[in-house]
C-alpha positions, 0 to 999 in steps of 0.5 A, spaced: 757 496 717 757 489 716 750 486 715 747 479 716 750 475 710 757 478 711 757 476 719 754 470 716 760 468 711 765 471 716 763 466 722 763 460 717 770 462 714 773 463 721 771 456 723 773 452 717 779 456 718 779 454 726 777 447 724 782 445 719 789 450 721 788 451 728 795 448 730 799 452 724 795 458 724 791 463 728 785 466 725 783 473 728 777 477 726 776 485 727 783 485 729 786 493 728 793 493 724 798 499 724 799 500 717 806 504 716 801 509 712 796 511 715 790 510 717 790 504 720 786 498 717 782 493 721 781 487 716 775 482 716 780 477 719 787 476 719 791 470 719 797 469 722 802 463 723 800 461 730 801 466 734 803 465 743 797 469 746 799 473 752 792 473 757 797 478 761 799 483 756 793 486 750 795 488 744 791 493 741 794 494 735 799 489 730 805 492 728 807 485 725 803 484 718 798 477 718 800 472 711 792 473 710 787 478 710 780 477 708 775 483 706 768 481 706 764 485 701 758 489 704 754 492 700 756 499 701 763 497 699 766 498 692 770 493 689 775 499 688 775 501 695 777 493 697 783 493 692 785 500 695 786 497 701 789 490 698 795 495 695 795 497 702 796 490 705 801 488 700 805 494 700 805 493 708 807 485 707 801 482 706 802 475 703 795 474 701 788 477 700 782 474 699 775 478 697 769 474 698 763 477 695 757 474 698 751 476 693 755 471 687 757 466 693 765 467 691 772 468 694 778 472 689 785 470 692 789 475 690 797 474 691 799 479 688 794 486 684 791 483 678 794 476 679 788 473 682 784 466 682 776 466 682 773 460 686 765 459 686 761 455 691 762 449 688 769 449 688 775 448 693 779 454 695 787 454 694 790 459 697 797 458 692 801 462 698 799 458 704 796 452 702 790 454 705 784 449 702 777 451 704 771 448 701 766 454 699 760 450 699 761 449 707 763 457 707 756 459 703 751 454 706 
């Protein structure tokens, strides 16, 4: 169940991504992904190359994997649980996974399991796979 901190950080990340990258990427929250192996997944944020949205024909579950998934740790989740999700995402074709740790005001950006960079609130997140940069002081302010 998402918490206040979870919702706050999620909204800030989406705002930063939209402000900085809306012409290049489509950033979506709580989107159902049809995974190659069940169950399906619903990341907190999914980042795609710019999508053409058809308001007359909605999509209930995306079969195309996003470039980036963002998972925000809630108090009821363990890091092991989220890393297991990341394994599934990478296996399905996701290129980058962000692990957001609100209580540490930090984000780890994974390019593969075991390969990540750790960014804290006074630094700028840099995703080497996509080139996306976000100052973390705006995410956790």
